[in-house]
N, CA and C atoms as a LAMMPS dump frame, in Angstrom:
ITEM: TIMESTEP
0
ITEM: NUMBER OF ATOMS
513
ITEM: BOX BOUNDS ff ff ff
-5.0000000000000000e+02 5.0000000000000000e+02
-5.0000000000000000e+02 5.0000000000000000e+02
-5.0000000000000000e+02 5.0000000000000000e+02
ITEM: ATOMS id mol type element x y z
1 1 1 N -60.308 -46.51 -19.203
2 1 2 C -59.579 -47.745 -18.962
3 1 3 C -58.217 -47.399 -18.35
4 2 1 N -57.585 -48.323 -17.672
5 2 2 C -56.308 -48.001 -17.022
6 2 3 C -55.235 -47.453 -17.97
7 3 1 N -55.279 -47.86 -19.229
8 3 2 C -54.291 -47.345 -20.188
9 3 3 C -54.725 -46.033 -20.83
10 4 1 N -55.91 -45.543 -20.484
11 4 2 C -56.414 -44.28 -21.007
12 4 3 C -56.965 -44.353 -22.419
13 5 1 N -57.045 -45.535 -22.986
14 5 2 C -57.48 -45.674 -24.377
15 5 3 C -58.993 -45.724 -24.548
16 6 1 N -59.729 -46.19 -23.513
17 6 2 C -61.179 -46.356 -23.637
18 6 3 C -61.903 -45.764 -22.438
19 7 1 N -63.175 -45.474 -22.644
20 7 2 C -64.051 -44.961 -21.593
21 7 3 C -65.272 -45.861 -21.53
22 8 1 N -65.631 -46.29 -20.322
23 8 2 C -66.87 -47.034 -20.112
24 8 3 C -67.864 -46.077 -19.47
25 9 1 N -69.137 -46.176 -19.868
26 9 2 C -70.15 -45.286 -19.321
27 9 3 C -71.521 -45.941 -19.422
28 10 1 N -72.484 -45.347 -18.731
29 10 2 C -73.87 -45.821 -18.746
30 10 3 C -74.696 -44.846 -19.56
31 11 1 N -75.596 -45.379 -20.396
32 11 2 C -76.508 -44.567 -21.185
33 11 3 C -77.844 -45.306 -21.24
34 12 1 N -78.887 -44.719 -20.668
35 12 2 C -80.221 -45.318 -20.635
36 12 3 C -80.208 -46.709 -20.007
37 13 1 N -79.394 -46.876 -18.96
38 13 2 C -79.343 -48.15 -18.253
39 13 3 C -78.544 -49.223 -18.95
40 14 1 N -77.854 -48.882 -20.021
41 14 2 C -76.973 -49.832 -20.713
42 14 3 C -75.531 -49.371 -20.536
43 15 1 N -74.602 -50.313 -20.544
44 15 2 C -73.188 -49.964 -20.506
45 15 3 C -72.656 -49.87 -21.928
46 16 1 N -71.824 -48.886 -22.124
47 16 2 C -71.183 -48.627 -23.403
48 16 3 C -69.681 -48.483 -23.174
49 17 1 N -68.904 -48.747 -24.216
50 17 2 C -67.465 -48.52 -24.215
51 17 3 C -67.133 -47.785 -25.513
52 18 1 N -66.266 -46.787 -25.413
53 18 2 C -65.828 -46.056 -26.613
54 18 3 C -64.349 -45.737 -26.478
55 19 1 N -63.742 -45.359 -27.585
56 19 2 C -62.365 -44.88 -27.549
57 19 3 C -62.325 -43.565 -26.785
58 20 1 N -61.18 -43.236 -26.231
59 20 2 C -61.045 -42.03 -25.413
60 20 3 C -61.329 -40.751 -26.188
61 21 1 N -61.226 -40.798 -27.508
62 21 2 C -61.524 -39.608 -28.316
63 21 3 C -62.992 -39.549 -28.739
64 22 1 N -63.82 -40.478 -28.224
65 22 2 C -65.251 -40.479 -28.521
66 22 3 C -65.642 -41.3 -29.731
67 23 1 N -64.678 -41.861 -30.422
68 23 2 C -64.999 -42.67 -31.6
69 23 3 C -65.315 -44.112 -31.213
70 24 1 N -65.981 -44.792 -32.097
71 24 2 C -66.26 -46.221 -31.986
72 24 3 C -67.066 -46.604 -30.73
73 25 1 N -68.163 -45.897 -30.435
74 25 2 C -68.977 -46.293 -29.277
75 25 3 C -69.632 -47.65 -29.53
76 26 1 N -69.646 -48.491 -28.5
77 26 2 C -70.222 -49.821 -28.63
78 26 3 C -71.042 -50.139 -27.377
79 27 1 N -72.324 -50.438 -27.572
80 27 2 C -73.18 -50.841 -26.466
81 27 3 C -72.834 -52.286 -26.107
82 28 1 N -72.52 -52.539 -24.818
83 28 2 C -72.092 -53.879 -24.428
84 28 3 C -73.093 -54.627 -23.556
85 29 1 N -74.165 -53.952 -23.101
86 29 2 C -75.238 -54.623 -22.355
87 29 3 C -76.579 -54.154 -22.899
88 30 1 N -77.607 -54.871 -22.551
89 30 2 C -78.961 -54.44 -22.887
90 30 3 C -79.304 -53.195 -22.074
91 31 1 N -80.302 -52.441 -22.52
92 31 2 C -80.753 -51.265 -21.776
93 31 3 C -81.59 -51.683 -20.581
94 32 1 N -81.607 -50.821 -19.582
95 32 2 C -82.539 -50.986 -18.489
96 32 3 C -82.015 -51.608 -17.224
97 33 1 N -80.842 -51.228 -16.764
98 33 2 C -80.478 -51.708 -15.45
99 33 3 C -79.019 -51.864 -15.118
100 34 1 N -78.095 -51.288 -15.867
101 34 2 C -76.67 -51.371 -15.542
102 34 3 C -76.142 -49.973 -15.248
103 35 1 N -75.384 -49.843 -14.142
104 35 2 C -74.955 -48.524 -13.689
105 35 3 C -73.543 -48.594 -13.095
106 36 1 N -72.849 -47.484 -13.124
107 36 2 C -71.585 -47.322 -12.406
108 36 3 C -70.462 -48.248 -12.819
109 37 1 N -70.089 -48.304 -14.097
110 37 2 C -69.01 -49.206 -14.49
111 37 3 C -67.659 -48.765 -13.928
112 38 1 N -66.823 -49.745 -13.612
113 38 2 C -65.452 -49.488 -13.168
114 38 3 C -64.534 -50.529 -13.807
115 39 1 N -63.416 -50.074 -14.342
116 39 2 C -62.453 -50.943 -15.03
117 39 3 C -61.625 -51.745 -14.034
118 40 1 N -61.318 -52.986 -14.4
119 40 2 C -60.338 -53.759 -13.64
120 40 3 C -58.962 -53.154 -13.918
121 41 1 N -58.009 -53.336 -13.003
122 41 2 C -56.679 -52.748 -13.21
123 41 3 C -55.992 -53.19 -14.505
124 42 1 N -56.3 -54.392 -14.995
125 42 2 C -55.685 -54.846 -16.242
126 42 3 C -56.479 -54.425 -17.482
127 43 1 N -57.632 -53.759 -17.291
128 43 2 C -58.442 -53.257 -18.399
129 43 3 C -59.223 -54.317 -19.151
130 44 1 N -59.257 -55.543 -18.633
131 44 2 C -59.938 -56.633 -19.33
132 44 3 C -61.386 -56.825 -18.897
133 45 1 N -61.748 -56.327 -17.7
134 45 2 C -63.093 -56.54 -17.179
135 45 3 C -63.673 -55.252 -16.616
136 46 1 N -64.992 -55.266 -16.462
137 46 2 C -65.724 -54.175 -15.831
138 46 3 C -66.571 -54.741 -14.704
139 47 1 N -66.745 -53.95 -13.648
140 47 2 C -67.758 -54.248 -12.644
141 47 3 C -68.773 -53.122 -12.682
142 48 1 N -69.988 -53.439 -12.256
143 48 2 C -71.048 -52.442 -12.208
144 48 3 C -72.104 -52.928 -11.23
145 49 1 N -73.061 -52.078 -10.938
146 49 2 C -74.226 -52.542 -10.199
147 49 3 C -75.387 -52.623 -11.183
148 50 1 N -76.315 -53.544 -10.903
149 50 2 C -77.419 -53.766 -11.822
150 50 3 C -78.653 -54.254 -11.077
151 51 1 N -79.797 -53.844 -11.6
152 51 2 C -81.072 -54.342 -11.077
153 51 3 C -81.818 -55.129 -12.145
154 52 1 N -81.104 -55.671 -13.124
155 52 2 C -81.754 -56.345 -14.256
156 52 3 C -82.612 -57.531 -13.84
157 53 1 N -82.266 -58.192 -12.748
158 53 2 C -83.071 -59.332 -12.315
159 53 3 C -83.681 -59.11 -10.93
160 54 1 N -83.766 -57.833 -10.517
161 54 2 C -84.286 -57.514 -9.186
162 54 3 C -85.792 -57.724 -9.102
163 55 1 N -86.209 -58.265 -7.986
164 55 2 C -87.634 -58.451 -7.736
165 55 3 C -88.227 -57.274 -6.972
166 56 1 N -87.389 -56.56 -6.233
167 56 2 C -87.852 -55.445 -5.411
168 56 3 C -87.077 -54.179 -5.749
169 57 1 N -87.726 -53.03 -5.608
170 57 2 C -87.061 -51.753 -5.784
171 57 3 C -85.943 -51.645 -4.756
172 58 1 N -84.787 -51.233 -5.158
173 58 2 C -83.66 -51.103 -4.246
174 58 3 C -82.824 -52.362 -4.143
175 59 1 N -83.2 -53.405 -4.873
176 59 2 C -82.428 -54.645 -4.886
177 59 3 C -81.494 -54.591 -6.084
178 60 1 N -80.25 -54.219 -5.847
179 60 2 C -79.247 -54.192 -6.911
180 60 3 C -78.081 -55.061 -6.5
181 61 1 N -77.426 -55.642 -7.468
182 61 2 C -76.291 -56.508 -7.216
183 61 3 C -75.083 -56.033 -7.999
184 62 1 N -73.912 -56.533 -7.613
185 62 2 C -72.666 -56.242 -8.298
186 62 3 C -72.446 -57.324 -9.353
187 63 1 N -72.143 -56.892 -10.56
188 63 2 C -71.887 -57.782 -11.686
189 63 3 C -70.478 -57.551 -12.206
190 64 1 N -69.895 -58.571 -12.8
191 64 2 C -68.608 -58.477 -13.48
192 64 3 C -68.794 -59.007 -14.9
193 65 1 N -68.045 -58.455 -15.833
194 65 2 C -68.12 -58.912 -17.23
195 65 3 C -66.825 -58.554 -17.925
196 66 1 N -66.594 -59.2 -19.052
197 66 2 C -65.47 -58.818 -19.898
198 66 3 C -65.727 -57.417 -20.443
199 67 1 N -64.677 -56.744 -20.868
200 67 2 C -64.802 -55.359 -21.338
201 67 3 C -65.672 -55.23 -22.586
202 68 1 N -65.962 -56.341 -23.262
203 68 2 C -66.862 -56.292 -24.416
204 68 3 C -68.288 -56.713 -24.05
205 69 1 N -68.555 -56.925 -22.75
206 69 2 C -69.897 -57.279 -22.274
207 69 3 C -70.154 -58.767 -22.198
208 70 1 N -69.265 -59.592 -22.716
209 70 2 C -69.469 -61.038 -22.637
210 70 3 C -69.09 -61.557 -21.257
211 71 1 N -69.542 -62.765 -20.957
212 71 2 C -69.168 -63.418 -19.707
213 71 3 C -69.713 -62.757 -18.456
214 72 1 N -70.862 -62.076 -18.547
215 72 2 C -71.434 -61.388 -17.377
216 72 3 C -71.796 -62.381 -16.281
217 73 1 N -71.438 -62.043 -15.045
218 73 2 C -71.744 -62.889 -13.895
219 73 3 C -72.087 -62.011 -12.699
220 74 1 N -73.089 -62.432 -11.953
221 74 2 C -73.509 -61.707 -10.755
222 74 3 C -72.626 -62.13 -9.585
223 75 1 N -72.025 -61.161 -8.889
224 75 2 C -71.149 -61.456 -7.765
225 75 3 C -71.871 -61.415 -6.431
226 76 1 N -72.882 -60.558 -6.304
227 76 2 C -73.696 -60.525 -5.084
228 76 3 C -75.097 -60.981 -5.468
229 77 1 N -75.784 -61.577 -4.539
230 77 2 C -77.126 -62.079 -4.832
231 77 3 C -77.941 -62.077 -3.544
232 78 1 N -78.428 -60.909 -3.195
233 78 2 C -79.24 -60.775 -1.993
234 78 3 C -80.247 -59.651 -2.194
235 79 1 N -81.066 -59.394 -1.224
236 79 2 C -82.121 -58.384 -1.339
237 79 3 C -81.642 -57.01 -0.883
238 80 1 N -80.347 -56.756 -0.972
239 80 2 C -79.777 -55.488 -0.541
240 80 3 C -79.458 -54.598 -1.729
241 81 1 N -79.133 -53.355 -1.43
242 81 2 C -78.727 -52.389 -2.432
243 81 3 C -77.201 -52.396 -2.466
244 82 1 N -76.619 -53.07 -3.437
245 82 2 C -75.176 -53.187 -3.604
246 82 3 C -74.755 -52.302 -4.772
247 83 1 N -73.823 -51.396 -4.529
248 83 2 C -73.44 -50.425 -5.552
249 83 3 C -72.061 -49.852 -5.246
250 84 1 N -71.579 -49.004 -6.123
251 84 2 C -70.325 -48.283 -5.889
252 84 3 C -69.106 -49.187 -5.859
253 85 1 N -69.107 -50.25 -6.65
254 85 2 C -68.008 -51.213 -6.623
255 85 3 C -66.72 -50.623 -7.191
256 86 1 N -65.619 -50.948 -6.548
257 86 2 C -64.285 -50.508 -6.972
258 86 3 C -63.31 -51.661 -6.836
259 87 1 N -62.469 -51.858 -7.847
260 87 2 C -61.429 -52.889 -7.833
261 87 3 C -60.292 -52.481 -6.913
262 88 1 N -59.682 -53.457 -6.263
263 88 2 C -58.433 -53.205 -5.539
264 88 3 C -57.334 -52.937 -6.563
265 89 1 N -56.246 -52.292 -6.155
266 89 2 C -55.185 -51.97 -7.117
267 89 3 C -54.619 -53.19 -7.85
268 90 1 N -54.592 -54.353 -7.201
269 90 2 C -54.064 -55.542 -7.866
270 90 3 C -55.148 -56.378 -8.546
271 91 1 N -56.41 -55.954 -8.448
272 91 2 C -57.516 -56.636 -9.099
273 91 3 C -58.005 -57.89 -8.404
274 92 1 N -57.489 -58.181 -7.226
275 92 2 C -57.869 -59.415 -6.53
276 92 3 C -59.123 -59.262 -5.675
277 93 1 N -59.502 -58.028 -5.35
278 93 2 C -60.65 -57.778 -4.483
279 93 3 C -61.507 -56.65 -5.027
280 94 1 N -62.721 -56.572 -4.501
281 94 2 C -63.668 -55.518 -4.856
282 94 3 C -64.261 -54.967 -3.565
283 95 1 N -64.296 -53.649 -3.446
284 95 2 C -64.992 -52.99 -2.333
285 95 3 C -66.298 -52.445 -2.89
286 96 1 N -67.346 -52.438 -2.055
287 96 2 C -68.636 -51.955 -2.517
288 96 3 C -69.505 -51.542 -1.34
289 97 1 N -70.537 -50.753 -1.656
290 97 2 C -71.55 -50.406 -0.671
291 97 3 C -72.582 -51.523 -0.627
292 98 1 N -72.902 -51.981 0.563
293 98 2 C -73.937 -52.987 0.796
294 98 3 C -74.943 -52.313 1.719
295 99 1 N -76.061 -51.835 1.134
296 99 2 C -76.984 -50.943 1.833
297 99 3 C -76.18 -49.759 2.347
298 100 1 N -76.048 -49.567 3.64
299 100 2 C -75.286 -48.411 4.142
300 100 3 C -74.026 -48.852 4.88
301 101 1 N -73.415 -49.925 4.424
302 101 2 C -72.162 -50.426 4.981
303 101 3 C -71.147 -50.601 3.856
304 102 1 N -69.86 -50.654 4.228
305 102 2 C -68.803 -50.943 3.255
306 102 3 C -68.404 -52.405 3.409
307 103 1 N -68.413 -53.116 2.29
308 103 2 C -68.045 -54.528 2.255
309 103 3 C -66.905 -54.718 1.261
310 104 1 N -66.185 -55.823 1.407
311 104 2 C -65.196 -56.254 0.431
312 104 3 C -65.459 -57.714 0.092
313 105 1 N -64.965 -58.127 -1.062
314 105 2 C -65.06 -59.526 -1.48
315 105 3 C -63.91 -59.815 -2.43
316 106 1 N -63.641 -61.094 -2.613
317 106 2 C -62.682 -61.494 -3.632
318 106 3 C -63.263 -61.131 -4.996
319 107 1 N -62.417 -61.019 -5.996
320 107 2 C -62.864 -60.604 -7.334
321 107 3 C -63.836 -61.592 -7.961
322 108 1 N -63.886 -62.825 -7.461
323 108 2 C -64.835 -63.805 -7.986
324 108 3 C -66.139 -63.843 -7.186
325 109 1 N -66.297 -62.923 -6.224
326 109 2 C -67.521 -62.828 -5.428
327 109 3 C -67.498 -63.613 -4.134
328 110 1 N -66.462 -64.38 -3.892
329 110 2 C -66.376 -65.157 -2.651
330 110 3 C -65.856 -64.306 -1.504
331 111 1 N -66.013 -64.823 -0.298
332 111 2 C -65.501 -64.201 0.927
333 111 3 C -66.023 -62.779 1.12
334 112 1 N -67.326 -62.578 0.956
335 112 2 C -67.941 -61.264 1.168
336 112 3 C -68.007 -60.978 2.658
337 113 1 N -67.565 -59.773 3.033
338 113 2 C -67.568 -59.422 4.453
339 113 3 C -67.624 -57.909 4.651
340 114 1 N -68.239 -57.541 5.768
341 114 2 C -68.37 -56.13 6.135
342 114 3 C -67.062 -55.643 6.747
343 115 1 N -66.634 -54.444 6.34
344 115 2 C -65.442 -53.846 6.94
345 115 3 C -65.742 -52.51 7.619
346 116 1 N -66.878 -51.909 7.326
347 116 2 C -67.252 -50.653 7.974
348 116 3 C -68.731 -50.705 8.3
349 117 1 N -69.108 -50.282 9.493
350 117 2 C -70.494 -50.411 9.959
351 117 3 C -71.46 -49.437 9.303
352 118 1 N -72.721 -49.623 9.634
353 118 2 C -73.793 -48.774 9.119
354 118 3 C -73.542 -47.318 9.478
355 119 1 N -74.097 -46.44 8.659
356 119 2 C -73.983 -45.024 8.925
357 119 3 C -74.051 -44.183 7.668
358 120 1 N -74.713 -44.679 6.645
359 120 2 C -74.827 -43.902 5.422
360 120 3 C -73.504 -43.782 4.701
361 121 1 N -72.684 -44.81 4.779
362 121 2 C -71.361 -44.755 4.178
363 121 3 C -71.443 -44.803 2.658
364 122 1 N -70.423 -44.302 2.022
365 122 2 C -70.382 -44.318 0.563
366 122 3 C -69.002 -44.036 0.045
367 123 1 N -68.842 -44.328 -1.22
368 123 2 C -67.605 -44.011 -1.912
369 123 3 C -66.399 -44.783 -1.438
370 124 1 N -66.46 -46.12 -1.33
371 124 2 C -65.234 -46.808 -0.939
372 124 3 C -64.169 -46.634 -2.01
373 125 1 N -62.984 -46.272 -1.599
374 125 2 C -61.87 -46.093 -2.52
375 125 3 C -60.626 -46.712 -1.894
376 126 1 N -59.874 -47.439 -2.686
377 126 2 C -58.709 -48.192 -2.212
378 126 3 C -57.486 -47.304 -2.072
379 127 1 N -56.689 -47.564 -1.033
380 127 2 C -55.375 -46.942 -0.937
381 127 3 C -54.495 -47.539 -2.035
382 128 1 N -53.476 -46.828 -2.48
383 128 2 C -52.632 -47.35 -3.558
384 128 3 C -51.99 -48.707 -3.244
385 129 1 N -51.726 -48.99 -1.958
386 129 2 C -51.126 -50.28 -1.6
387 129 3 C -52.169 -51.374 -1.391
388 130 1 N -53.472 -51.026 -1.478
389 130 2 C -54.544 -52.009 -1.352
390 130 3 C -54.808 -52.5 0.054
391 131 1 N -54.27 -51.828 1.066
392 131 2 C -54.431 -52.287 2.441
393 131 3 C -55.527 -51.564 3.213
394 132 1 N -55.975 -50.418 2.703
395 132 2 C -56.994 -49.635 3.403
396 132 3 C -58.033 -49.115 2.414
397 133 1 N -59.18 -48.744 2.967
398 133 2 C -60.24 -48.1 2.204
399 133 3 C -60.56 -46.767 2.856
400 134 1 N -60.851 -45.761 2.048
401 134 2 C -61.394 -44.499 2.55
402 134 3 C -62.85 -44.451 2.102
403 135 1 N -63.701 -43.852 2.921
404 135 2 C -65.127 -43.779 2.625
405 135 3 C -65.744 -42.625 3.4
406 136 1 N -66.946 -42.227 2.996
407 136 2 C -67.661 -41.196 3.737
408 136 3 C -68.742 -41.852 4.582
409 137 1 N -69.007 -41.249 5.744
410 137 2 C -69.971 -41.807 6.689
411 137 3 C -70.806 -40.699 7.312
412 138 1 N -72.079 -40.976 7.46
413 138 2 C -72.999 -40.055 8.15
414 138 3 C -73.588 -40.823 9.33
415 139 1 N -73.032 -40.626 10.484
416 139 2 C -73.527 -41.321 11.68
417 139 3 C -74.226 -40.338 12.605
418 140 1 N -75.334 -39.789 12.145
419 140 2 C -76.118 -38.884 12.976
420 140 3 C -75.788 -37.42 12.789
421 141 1 N -74.974 -37.065 11.85
422 141 2 C -74.612 -35.676 11.615
423 141 3 C -74.079 -35.511 10.217
424 142 1 N -73.301 -34.418 9.989
425 142 2 C -72.718 -34.227 8.663
426 142 3 C -71.779 -35.38 8.313
427 143 1 N -71.548 -35.575 7.037
428 143 2 C -70.689 -36.677 6.628
429 143 3 C -69.24 -36.414 7.036
430 144 1 N -68.521 -37.514 7.216
431 144 2 C -67.117 -37.485 7.613
432 144 3 C -66.352 -38.437 6.706
433 145 1 N -65.048 -38.247 6.622
434 145 2 C -64.189 -39.161 5.891
435 145 3 C -63.512 -40.081 6.899
436 146 1 N -63.59 -41.379 6.624
437 146 2 C -62.986 -42.4 7.468
438 146 3 C -62.064 -43.265 6.626
439 147 1 N -61.143 -43.933 7.303
440 147 2 C -60.273 -44.919 6.685
441 147 3 C -60.329 -46.177 7.543
442 148 1 N -60.272 -47.346 6.901
443 148 2 C -60.328 -48.614 7.62
444 148 3 C -59.477 -49.642 6.885
445 149 1 N -58.874 -50.562 7.641
446 149 2 C -58.138 -51.657 7.031
447 149 3 C -59.097 -52.599 6.324
448 150 1 N -58.626 -53.316 5.298
449 150 2 C -59.53 -54.19 4.542
450 150 3 C -60 -55.382 5.36
451 151 1 N -59.425 -55.572 6.558
452 151 2 C -59.912 -56.606 7.471
453 151 3 C -60.893 -56.023 8.489
454 152 1 N -61.227 -54.733 8.35
455 152 2 C -62.162 -54.067 9.254
456 152 3 C -61.506 -53.442 10.466
457 153 1 N -60.197 -53.535 10.592
458 153 2 C -59.505 -52.987 11.761
459 153 3 C -59.029 -51.566 11.506
460 154 1 N -58.742 -50.874 12.598
461 154 2 C -58.117 -49.569 12.517
462 154 3 C -58.955 -48.465 11.917
463 155 1 N -60.282 -48.495 12.142
464 155 2 C -61.137 -47.417 11.621
465 155 3 C -60.698 -46.09 12.234
466 156 1 N -60.458 -45.097 11.378
467 156 2 C -59.943 -43.81 11.815
468 156 3 C -60.696 -42.689 11.118
469 157 1 N -61.217 -41.747 11.907
470 157 2 C -61.844 -40.562 11.325
471 157 3 C -60.742 -39.633 10.836
472 158 1 N -60.862 -39.2 9.569
473 158 2 C -59.85 -38.341 8.966
474 158 3 C -60.3 -36.901 8.79
475 159 1 N -61.595 -36.683 8.537
476 159 2 C -62.097 -35.327 8.293
477 159 3 C -63.58 -35.266 8.602
478 160 1 N -64.039 -34.096 9.018
479 160 2 C -65.455 -33.88 9.304
480 160 3 C -65.962 -32.669 8.541
481 161 1 N -67.031 -32.054 9.06
482 161 2 C -67.546 -30.835 8.458
483 161 3 C -68.195 -31.041 7.111
484 162 1 N -68.959 -32.09 6.95
485 162 2 C -69.672 -32.421 5.715
486 162 3 C -68.722 -32.894 4.61
487 163 1 N -67.583 -33.485 4.985
488 163 2 C -66.632 -34.027 4.008
489 163 3 C -67.187 -35.323 3.423
490 164 1 N -66.963 -35.535 2.134
491 164 2 C -67.413 -36.762 1.513
492 164 3 C -66.677 -37.022 0.207
493 165 1 N -66.862 -38.224 -0.343
494 165 2 C -66.294 -38.69 -1.607
495 165 3 C -64.769 -38.579 -1.648
496 166 1 N -64.089 -39.327 -0.784
497 166 2 C -62.628 -39.286 -0.775
498 166 3 C -62.02 -39.924 -2.014
499 167 1 N -60.796 -39.564 -2.293
500 167 2 C -60.037 -40.152 -3.397
501 167 3 C -58.562 -40.141 -3.012
502 168 1 N -57.906 -41.296 -3.078
503 168 2 C -56.483 -41.401 -2.746
504 168 3 C -55.647 -40.825 -3.888
505 169 1 N -54.531 -40.223 -3.527
506 169 2 C -53.574 -39.828 -4.561
507 169 3 C -52.761 -41.07 -4.944
508 170 1 N -52.209 -41.078 -6.154
509 170 2 C -51.347 -42.213 -6.516
510 170 3 C -50.097 -42.205 -5.633
511 171 1 N -49.384 -43.301 -5.642
512 171 2 C -48.166 -43.403 -4.815
513 171 3 C -47.179 -42.327 -5.206
């Protein structure tokens, strides 16, 4: 969690939360389909990807819920593979992988839009000021690190040579 007091994790397709010292583990979702939890900046909510209601293999959506598992709501609802969701630093937006593209949306799931084109992209991560995303892309060769504005402008290649999984340093 942002305050370092709790850890969220997946176990057998269920989300769990425990104290940072490993005590008091609590299962917050049913088993069988929740993956990749990420804390909201205020520590009150989690986002994850889930296939709990998927009709087809590879159909996963982004879900949001309170940190205790209550109030779960699906933010994406399509036949795509949506995963790797990350909160913006101010908690107002979410970046995620939509099949092999990078998309952003408001924290309530509205205004979903593509910001980076197809190419096996992954690992969207927010800049500390929330104005750019870094991600890895494979467009016909080894993966590269790219950066793009959250409006889709200013795409810039930053590194090549099989580089992947970028992470911004804090301010």
